[in-house]
C-alpha positions, -999 to 999 in steps of 0.1 A, spaced: 683 -344 -40 696 -367 -16 710 -361 19 746 -362 8 740 -340 -23 721 -310 0 744 -312 25 778 -311 -1 757 -282 -18 756 -263 15 789 -270 24 802 -256 -6 785 -223 1 802 -219 32 826 -193 37 863 -192 53 848 -186 84 816 -205 84 839 -233 74 863 -231 102 835 -231 125 821 -261 109 855 -283 111 866 -270 139 853 -303 156 870 -306 193 876 -287 221 860 -256 232 847 -231 206 834 -196 206 818 -182 173 810 -148 171 785 -143 147 765 -113 139 731 -107 123 728 -126 91 761 -143 90 745 -180 88 749 -194 124 719 -220 120 735 -232 93 768 -236 102 752 -256 135 735 -278 116 764 -286 91 788 -288 123 767 -321 134 768 -333 102 807 -330 103 806 -343 136 788 -377 126 808 -377 94 840 -375 111 841 -389 145 841 -427 150 818 -438 174 796 -407 178 760 -413 170 732 -386 165 719 -393 204 756 -383 216 751 -348 201 731 -324 226 722 -286 210 709 -262 231 692 -229 221 672 -203 237 634 -203 223 613 -232 209 612 -219 180 646 -221 175 643 -258 181 619 -258 152 640 -242 128 674 -261 136 655 -296 136 640 -287 101 675 -275 87 689 -309 98 666 -330 82 681 -315 49 714 -328 61 709 -358 79 669 -368 72 650 -387 101 683 -392 121 678 -354 131 650 -363 154 676 -383 174 701 -352 180 688 -340 211 677 -304 201 665 -284 232 657 -254 252 674 -253 284 638 -264 300 627 -286 280 665 -304 286 660 -301 320 625 -318 316 638 -349 299 662 -354 326 634 -353 352 611 -376 335 641 -399 326 652 -397 363 615 -398 379 627 -420 408 650 -396 421 630 -360 412 593 -373 424 579 -351 401 542 -367 403 545 -351 439 546 -318 429 528 -291 403 537 -260 385 529 -228 403 502 -204 385 510 -169 385 479 -164 408 492 -189 434 525 -172 436 507 -141 446 488 -159 474 523 -169 485 535 -137 490 502 -120 499 507 -143 533 543 -139 536 536 -102 537 509 -105 558 531 -119 584 556 -92 582 562 -66 614 552 -33 609 590 -24 606 598 -46 581 615 -29 549 586 -47 527 558 -34 552 532 -19 536 495 -14 556 476 -15 526 491 -23 498 509 -58 478 520 -33 456 558 -49 461 544 -82 449 553 -81 409 592 -65 425 593 -94 449 583 -120 417 610 -105 399 635 -104 421 630 -139 431 629 -148 397 665 -133 391 681 -148 422 668 -183 405 677 -176 371 712 -164 382 719 -194 412 721 -170 437 708 -175 474 701 -149 503 737 -159 513 753 -143 483 735 -113 483 740 -106 521 780 -111 512 779 -90 480 758 -63 501 785 -62 528 811 -58 505 798 -31 484 786 -11 516 822 -15 530 837 -1 498 813 25 485 828 56 513 858 51 492 843 57 456 839 94 438 806 89 430 799 91 472 824 113 480 821 154 479 832 168 450 841 204 473 840 217 505 803 217 519 801 227 557 822 204 576 832 182 548 861 183 526 866 172 486 872 140 489 851 126 520 825 101 525 790 120 514 765 105 545 736 111 531 741 93 501 756 64 515 727 64 538 705 61 509 724 36 495 722 12 525 686 21 526 685 5 490 705 -24 500 685 -30 533 652 -35 511 672 -58 482 684 -81 519 648 -82 532 636 -90 494 662 -117 491 655 -133 522 617 -137 512 633 -165 490 641 -193 515 599 -184 529 585 -186 494 604 -220 488 591 -235 520 558 -228 509 561 -240 472 572 -271 490 543 -272 516 519 -270 486 535 -295 468 546 -269 435 574 -253 421 582 -226 397 593 -220 359 629 -213 376 630 -246 398 635 -270 372 666 -259 363 678 -254 396 668 -290 406 691 -305 375 719 -283 388 715 -296 425 710 -331 418 741 -332 391 764 -317 420 750 -343 443 744 -372 425 777 -377 405 763 -408 387 735 -388 371 755 -363 359 782 -389 348 755 -407 329 745 -374 311 784 -366 305 789 -402 292 760 -396 269 769 -362 255 800 -363 238 796 -329 215 778 -299 231 762 -270 211 748 -240 226 731 -213 203 724 -179 215 745 -182 237 745 -146 249 707 -147 258 717 -174 287 714 -166 322 737 -180 352 713 -215 360 713 -220 327 753 -215 320 757 -234 344 740 -267 334 766 -264 303 794 -260 329 784 -291 345 782 -313 315 813 -302 304 833 -306 337 846 -337 334 866 -331 308 896 -302 309 891 -295 269 857 -306 265 839 -308 231 816 -273 241 806 -254 210 789 -220 215 773 -196 191 763 -158 204 770 -123 193 770 -100 222 757 -70 204 722 -92 198 721 -92 237 685 -83 244 670 -101 269 688 -90 302 649 -84 315 641 -121 311 674 -129 333 700 -130 304 736 -123 317 755 -113 284 786 -119 306 783 -153 301 796 -148 266 824 -134 278 833 -152 309 831 -181 284 865 -170 268 880 -169 306 872 -198 316 892 -225 298 933 -227 301 942 -224 269 911 -201 261 891 -215 237 893 -210 194 878 -179 189 861 -176 155 842 -145 142 818 -146 114 812 -112 92 799 -120 63 764 -109 62 740 -122 36 711 -103 45 718 -66 46 729 -39 18 766 -22 31 744 11 36 724 -7 62 753 -27 79 774 6 81 745 28 100 739 -3 119 778 -5 124 779 32 135 754 28 160 767 -5 181 798 7 182 788 35 210 787 7 234 815 -2 255 801 -34 267 813 -57 240 834 -88 239 858 -70 212 870 -51 243 873 -76 267 891 -103 254 932 -102 241 921 -117 207 930 -98 181 890 -100 162 871 -75 143 833 -74 141 827 -51 110 800 -69 89 803 -67 54 778 -77 26 781 -104 6 743 -113 -9 752 -106 -46 712 -88 -48 718 -68 -19 753 -57 -15 759 -30 -36 720 -14 -33 725 25 -34 694 30 -16 706 50 18 686 44 52 664 72 56 660 92 92 624 108 93 612 136 114 577 137 112 556 168 123 533 145 152 520 110 157 489 116 132 513 126 108 537 97 111 508 68 110 495 88 78 533 86 63 534 49 71 501 43 55 512 65 24 544 41 20 528 12 26 503 20 -5 530 32 -24 548 -3 -23 517 -20 -28 511 0 -56 546 -11 -73 532 -48 -71 558 -53 -45 546 -82 -24 537 -68 13 549 -95 29 584 -80 25 582 -51 43 578 -47 84 567 -22 106 587 -25 136 579 -7 168 583 -11 204 545 -14 218 514 -27 201 495 3 209 519 20 190 502 4 157 465 8 166 455 33 144 476 22 116 458 -12 113 425 1 113 435 26 81 452 -8 67 418 -25 71 400 4 54 425 10 26 424 -31 22 464 -34 29 466 -66 41 486 -74 74 503 -100 94 503 -94 133 508 -115 166 497 -102 198 492 -118 235 457 -108 241 440 -116 279 409 -136 273 401 -125 306 388 -91 285 369 -108 259 336 -104 260 329 -141 253 350 -149 287 333 -118 307 297 -136 296 310 -165 310 323 -151 338 287 -130 344 271 -160 343 287 -177 370 281 -144 391 249 -146 383 239 -179 390 258 -177 426 243 -148 436 210 -157 428 217 -193 449 227 -173 479 198 -147 474 168 -150 447 161 -121 425 194 -101 434 205 -100 405 184 -87 379 207 -65 364 233 -96 354 203 -114 342 189 -84 320 228 -78 305 227 -113 296 201 -113 272 219 -91 252 248 -114 249 251 -128 215 253 -167 218 214 -165 227 208 -145 193 178 -124 211 163 -102 187 171 -67 207 140 -50 197 123 -80 216 143 -73 247 134 -39 249 102 -41 246 100 -68 273 118 -42 290 93 -14 288 61 -39 290 78 -48 325 82 -12 335 44 -11 334 35 -42 347 11 -38 376 25 -70 397 60 -56 390 73 -88 384 112 -100 379 125 -107 349 134 -147 358 98 -148 366 83 -130 334 108 -153 312 97 -185 325 60 -177 316 52 -183 281 15 -173 282 25 -139 293 55 -135 269 29 -138 239 7 -113 250 37 -86 253 27 -61 219 46 -60 191 74 -88 204 82 -109 175 96 -139 187 85 -144 222 92 -178 218 130 -170 222 128 -157 251 109 -183 268 137 -209 259 163 -187 277 137 -189 308 142 -226 303 177 -225 298 182 -206 330 159 -232 348 177 -260 337 210 -247 348 197 -235 378 190 -270 386 227 -280 372 243 -249 396 230 -271 428 235 -307 413 267 -307 393 305 -302 402 321 -269 392 339 -282 363 306 -302 349 282 -268 352 303 -248 337 302 -273 306 267 -272 312 265 -234 304 288 -238 274 262 -265 261 227 -255 273 232 -215 264 242 -223 234 278 -206 231 293 -238 221 273 -239 190 279 -200 184 313 -202 182 313 -228 159 291 -208 132 319 -178 137 349 -169 112 374 -166 145 360 -202 158 394 -213 163 403 -183 183 371 -184 202 377 -219 211 411 -215 220 403 -187 246 371 -206 255 395 -235 263 419 -218 281 392 -201 305 381 -238 308 415 -257 318 419 -227 342 389 -235 359 398 -272 360 432 -265 369 415 -246 402 393 -271 409 423 -300 410 440 -278 432 411 -269 459 389 -294 474 354 -290 471 363 -255 445 331 -242 443 318 -211 419 321 -187 448 361 -199 451 362 -192 412 350 -155 415 372 -148 443 402 -157 425 393 -139 391 387 -110 416 424 -113 433 438 -115 391 420 -83 382 429 -66 416 468 -77 407 468 -73 369 471 -111 366 463 -125 329 451 -157 313 468 -149 279 469 -167 246 484 -154 211 461 -143 187 473 -146 149 462 -116 127 472 -133 92 466 -122 55 481 -135 26 507 -113 13 504 -90 47 526 -61 58 544 -76 93 534 -57 123 560 -63 152 580 -56 181 617 -51 180 619 -81 201 600 -102 185 619 -90 152 649 -109 166 661 -139 134 636 -122 110 642 -104 77 624 -82 54 634 -60 22 617 -28 34 617 -25 75 598 11 89 612 18 126 585 39 139 585 60 172 622 59 180 615 91 207 629 93 242 599 85 264 597 50 245 632 39 236 655 55 263 632 56 296 644 32 320 618 13 337 618 15 374 632 -19 386 620 -28 425 654 -34 439 689 -23 434 717 -48 433 751 -40 444 777 -44 411 795 -67 436 764 -90 428 760 -84 388 791 -69 381 774 -43 357 771 -5 356 745 20 350 752 24 316 737 -13 308 700 -6 304 709 25 277 735 0 262 711 -30 260 686 -7 240 712 0 219 718 -36 211 678 -39 205 682 -10 180 708 -25 162 686 -56 162 655 -35 146 680 -21 118 693 -52 106 665 -70 100 665 -48 65 679 -64 34 674 -32 11 658 -4 28 649 9 62 632 41 74 638 52 111 608 76 122 601 98 153 578 126 163 583 163 174 551 163 187 524 142 204 491 141 197 485 173 218 508 190 205 529 186 234 569 186 224 585 150 221 627 143 225 640 119 196 657 91 214 696 92 219 698 68 188 682 94 169 708 118 175 733 91 170 724 82 132 720 121 125 760 120 129 754 100 96 719 108 82 699 143 80 669 143 94 640 144 66 610 165 79 576 153 67 547 173 73 508 166 57 485 192 50 459 203 77 436 188 50 450 155 48 455 148 87 417 162 91 409 138 69 427 110 84 414 118 119 382 115 108 383 81 92 397 68 123 367 78 142 345 60 113 339 27 124 330 19 164 345 -12 165 378 -21 145 373 -47 121 402 -72 127 422 -91 98 408 -124 97 422 -152 118 432 -180 94 429 -214 112 453 -227 88 478 -203 100 472 -212 136 476 -246 133 508 -244 115 519 -231 145 505 -254 166 524 -283 145 553 -269 139 570 -287 169 542 -315 171 549 -349 186 528 -379 177 512 -402 207 492 -435 206 465 -416 218 467 -390 189 474 -415 169 441 -439 179 418 -403 179 429 -396 145 422 -428 128 388 -429 146 378 -396 135 403 -367 125 377 -340 130 374 -352 168 417 -351 170 415 -318 154 390 -303 182 401 -325 213 438 -330 206 446 -296 188 422 -272 199 419 -289 229 381 -279 231 365 -275 265 358 -307 279 350 -318 319 372 -350 328 344 -376 333 343 -398 366 358 -426 345 387 -414 336 393 -397 365 385 -431 384 415 -444 360 439 -420 372 435 -424 404 441 -464 400 471 -458 377 485 -432 404 482 -458 432 496 -486 416 528 -463 403 532 -452 437 522 -489 453 549 -501 432 578 -476 441 568 -484 478 571 -522 475 606 -516 452 623 -502 484 611 -528 504 617 -556 480 582 -571 486 548 -561 484 540 -568 520 500 -552 522 480 -529 503 482 -498 527 499 -477 506 478 -488 475 446 -478 492 459 -447 503 476 -433 473 440 -445 455 420 -423 482 442 -394 480 445 -390 440 403 -397 439 400 -368 465 422 -344 442 399 -349 415 368 -346 428 359 -318 409 349 -347 380 322 -363 410 292 -355 422 289 -365 459 270 -399 451 296 -406 425 325 -399 443 313 -423 478 307 -448 448 338 -444 429 360 -444 462 341 -475 476 343 -495 441 378 -488 439 392 -497 468 372 -530 468 392 -537 432 423 -526 445 425 -550 475 412 -577 455 435 -570 427 463 -570 454 452 -602 468 451 -620 436 489 -604 417 508 -586 444 507 -601 478 542 -607 490 551 -604 453 591 -597 448 596 -562 429 630 -557 414 641 -549 380 613 -524 370 612 -491 357 576 -467 360 562 -442 344 590 -443 317 588 -413 292 599 -417 256 604 -390 231 619 -398 198 613 -404 160 594 -438 141 599 -438 104 607 -399 104 576 -390 127 583 -372 159 570 -395 188 562 -393 222 545 -418 248 548 -427 286 545 -465 298 532 -475 331 553 -502 339 583 -519 324 594 -550 338 628 -567 326 630 -602 319 669 -595 313 688 -566 311 680 -565 269 646 -578 270 613 -564 290 581 -570 295 556 -535 288 528 -531 308 498 -508 302 471 -506 331 434 -503 320 401 -501 342 367 -512 329 356 -548 322 378 -571 293 343 -582 283 328 -554 275 326 -554 234 339 -520 227 374 -531 251 371 -562 227 371 -544 200 403 -523 211 422 -558 217 417 -570 181 445 -571 156 441 -560 117 437 -603 110 407 -602 133 371 -599 114 355 -559 106 385 -546 120 412 -537 93 428 -510 113 434 -532 140 423 -519 175 433 -493 198 451 -513 224 466 -532 201 482 -503 181 491 -488 215 514 -519 219 531 -516 187 535 -481 194 554 -489 226 576 -512 209 587 -487 182 591 -460 206 617 -484 224 631 -496 192 641 -460 179 649 -446 216 684 -440 213 688 -441 254 673 -473 253 700 -505 258 665 -529 256 642 -544 233 605 -552 241 600 -588 242 558 -586 248 531 -559 255 506 -568 283 475 -548 287 467 -554 325 427 -552 335 426 -542 372 390 -544 376 378 -581 377 354 -595 348 319 -611 362 340 -642 371 358 -625 394 392 -628 374 420 -603 369 425 -606 330 462 -599 313 463 -598 276 493 -604 260 503 -590 225 532 -609 208 543 -586 184 553 -592 150 572 -578 125 545 -574 102 526 -555 128 551 -529 134 550 -526 97 519 -519 97 516 -493 123 545 -475 113 527 -470 77 496 -458 98 521 -431 116 534 -422 86 501 -417 69 485 -401 101 513 -380 106 514 -366 69 476 -358 70 481 -337 101 505 -320 87 484 -310 57 458 -300 77 434 -330 66 404 -332 92 375 -342 75 354 -355 94 344 -398 101 305 -394 93 296 -419 119 262 -413 133 272 -412 169 298 -391 163 295 -360 182 321 -335 162 303 -348 127 266 -346 145 274 -307 151 287 -302 119 255 -317 101 238 -294 123 
């Protein structure tokens, strides 16, 4: 089927409401699209419609913003079906990725290389220092606790997401406190002592004033927090959007550039945007009185207020234009049966905060079933009251088995809940009953045994170096670590023998005495214990002689930890966990000069105290498995059968304590908001079902205490009669016994391909990735996809410092108009090398620093001294597609020969005469190198990026590899590539073939004798 045929077929299937939304091209448009009404199809078809009907509009002139990365991926996939590779030119972003792109494209304005994204740990450290400086009478002071920090972080996040300053809060609080004496809720209802009915209640007002004082005190922390961020050269996640707002407001030419580019703007999930995100959209639209802005949302599905979403945005959008925007409601649902929709409608109509009641348009939001397979489904939703939580779990298992026995694919079934802990027992029994499951959970790797073992080893070597033989307890525990592969009986025999040892020697001493170990009675493998002693001795040397990062790498290698992981069925998951921990240590080493094991242990201890995690997502996936999913995560998904469990008051209706109270003069909200948001979440969960939904709750908990059902159960009871389910004591006792049968729950297998599929959903190819894959697909898999733990080599750190020095040096010279001296060059190089000090030993650092200063001074004299600097760009970021393949890259420097023609320069360290380097510069026509060299391919890749970049009005004339280190003769070599169409055709084919192989998960090794990854698997 051609693209035109696919488009026409999809267009012909549109209903009248969808068709109106697709064809209403110009001016502001608000589309209210309920669940299952095909909004993604509307958005993608509308993009094709714009390209078909609007003269002069190209793919790059359309900006589509959505809430999640998954939304970006889904929309681009759908768009590929209708416009082909051009879909990669349409700017589809989350708000943060759009802001990041603006920053990357205007690095000279934002100076982002000077800032780093702050970690949660560093946020706590900053707020600790601020709180420590408070006076004893400050509303937030506490003599012994930092418990307020999480509340403060939440408050700071809210202030930033809504773009509120401390002054905005102070003004709103003043208005609020001035007004509340006249409000009935702050007045006496009847005469009390000296007060009459209608008099202001001073106690209530004082209590509210104290809340507002606390809010004001918290808001005034924001500028102090921002000041500390600036001092540390850091920013947090929300700052990125605030930077763009500030830049667009202050730099008209920057805003005008994007207003000119984006002639049509589409925003999906508009109900989930916050104030700052809406401000971005408003600024982009501000040039026109009648902007082409198309927003799609559903106020009834606004469920992310806890993440800063402001449902009022979708309501305020209607009021901000004169005349008001075109309003289109889409009511035809292609997912659920009418019975399910009617029940969901009954629930959501209990909400008062709805668009239907706030705008004067005559709109209806009554969903009607249109899917012929389900619209007339006679099955009614079921409301079930189980005796207690054990009965509910047992009942769900029976239902799943019944569906399985009928031959219905379990992948069409979902169990939906609020908290993962609600299904721990069910998952355990599913494993025993061989009921396949699919579940995604976010886990804290610091709780994983394998990471805990690494931390214990760090603790051991730190303590031992400080006080030898002081941590025999850790040493003995470590003998049981699974990756040491020791016989537990041998460890026990060693402990018993040592107990009777007249010399009372330490374990460490005994493990290094091969002869003595051989004499321990009954020991089967004394040589393995001696091997551990040898490993510990080697690691003690490494602890003293290696940097922190290289020492951790030694632990991974010398203990056999990595080799052990490769032998496990869950190797991909374990490798990701190890890599996450390793990256954490690397980042901390990067931020702290001469970071030590002691520093890392202190940081890990602080994380434990504050409950800070290092999260990764664990995907338990079995073919045709039941989906176990939280209500929030279920949004956007659909299933034939849905079981919504545990709908009790303590789980659904309990309002989580909020650290700070906001005045309604600031939030324009009311106290009913929380319950209404929960009702929207309940509505979302129910409308995931196509054919059948059961909502269940328990009358008692596991201890037999009464449980109150959620208010939503009472509301459902108006339409559905609760069915009570209670199983026999024998059945439940047997069920409880089965829960106790296995000491450790066996998890469903983690399928590597499913995890890799998730990684590849929004994968973009770079020249580095292409080169790595062509060299060895297996190496690409571990190094670039799984990002296996690997310390930065001294040479790589040196090269990065050279790049940074040249970039900043050129920027400084450009401001002067000419390279006057090498001071900026050398200063930046030294600073960059100091920042990467974790990659060097002390001796290496001194040598590389001396060498770098020498070669940069020589390079300056040869190539830069008194050189005029103009018409250049540095660290130029490109993100586009090449032959339908999403691609990205960063160019070191661009020299414009003329406005439409440029020379692309890439810096390299090392010698141009090195045989390996010379091979990298070969073209495919050269002998014994059919694919061409890495440097040649990199330059062709850049040429293709520029050629396919919708923002680039220039073309690449030639590529230059600029060697910053001289050859043996003292010459600085520049290898110039004048690229032909044949070169580009060849690399295009390499890109296409490689991308297809990556997407097909073809990671076969290269089988070279010197390949470390292939050798690992040969072992």
